[in-house]
N, C-alpha and C positions, 0 to 999 in steps of 0.2 A: 687569932682570926680563924673563923671556920670556913672550910671549903665545901662547896656543894656540887653535886653532880648535875650537869646540865644535859637534858635529854638531847640526843643527837639526831635521831630519825623520827621526828614527830609527824612527818608526812606519810610514813609507811603504815598501812592498816594492819591490824592483827589478824593472823590466820586462825579462824575459829573452827571451821568445819574441814579438817584435813588441810589440803592445799588451797582452800577457798576462804576468802574473807566473808564477812556477814552479808555485804551487799551482793557479792557474786553469788552466794548461795541463794539469796532471796530472788535474784533475777532468774537463775536457773530453775528454782523450785516453782516460781510463778509460771514460767514457760511450760514446765512439765505438767503443772496442774491444768493449764488451759488445754494442752494436748490430751490429757486424760479425759477432760470433759468432752473434747471432740470425739475421742475414741468411744465413749459410752453413748453419745447422742447421735452420731452421724454414721453413715455407711463408710466402709473402709476406704474407698477411693476418694471420697470427699474429705475424710479425716486426714488422709495422707497429703492431699493438696493443701489443706489449711495448716497442717502441723509443721510442714517444712519452713514456711516463712516465720511462723511463731517461734520455733526453736532457733532459727538463724538470728532473729531479732534479739531473743533473750541471750544467746551466746555472744552477740555483739555488745550488748549492754554489760555483760559480765567480763569480757576479755579484751575487746577491741579498743585501741587507743589511737587518737588522732593528735599528732604533734605532742605526744607524751601526756595527753589529757584524756580522761574517760569519754567514751562515746556519748554518755548521757549529757555531758556538758555541751558537746556539739549539737545535740538535739535541742537543748534549752536555748542555745544561741540562734539556731535556725527558727525555732518557734517565736522567739522574741523579735527577730527580724521580720518574719512573715506577718505576724499579727500586730506588731508595734507600729507606732506612728512614725512617719518618715517626713523629712524636711527636704524639699527640692528647691534649690536656688538657681536662678538663671538671670543673667544680666545681659540685656540687649546692647550690642555695640552701636555707637552713634556713627552714621555715615558721613555727617558734616565734618567731623574732626579729621577723618582720614583724607578727605578731598582738600581741606585747607592746608594740611601739611604737604601735600603733593604740589600745590600751587605756590608755595612759599619760595621767595627768591633764594638762590644758592649762596649769595654773598652775605646774607644776614646771619648773625650769630644764632646758634640754636637756643631758642627760648622754650622752656618747658611749659606744657599746658598744665593748668591747674587740674588736679585729679581729686578723686574722693579719698585717696589714701594719704593721710598726713605723714605716714612713715616714709613713703616714696619722696614726698616733697622735702622732708627733713634730710633724708640721705642725699638728695640732689644738692641741697644748699650746703651741706657739710662738704661734699665733694668739690664744689666750686670754691669754697673758702680754702680748702687744702691745696687746690691747684694754684690759687692766687698767691698763697704763701710760698709755694715752691717756685713761682715765677713763670708759670706756664701761661702763655697768652691764649686768646680765644681762637686764633688761626691754627695754633698747634693742637688745640683740643679737637677741632673738627677734622683735622687731617688735610685741610686745604690751605695752600699758601696764596696770599694775595700779591 
């Protein structure tokens, strides 16, 4: 039976340009190229004002990590959240249901209201069956003794 070597560090990028990976080198070279263009086309004070944010951004792309993930991933998520479609859900509460519960007599056994959630109804019915099997009466359930 032949044994094969399984690669251990497949997430680690290769260092191509000294201590830099290919992506880091491209980000830094792109920022340096934009700054060189500013240097040749603009006056010094304007070149300096524009070059600082460009080099900061390219350095962040090359080296900064948020929660162990590259900065470019955070930018992608921010762009997809900003420009992507959003779904807003809002359900208005009914005022009648709360007033009926307040006006209910205290001696009556608690009767569940039918809700839109079948899971809640199912869990309530299972809870009642379990309590009935254990011999718990309705007065013990509510905490009031008659």
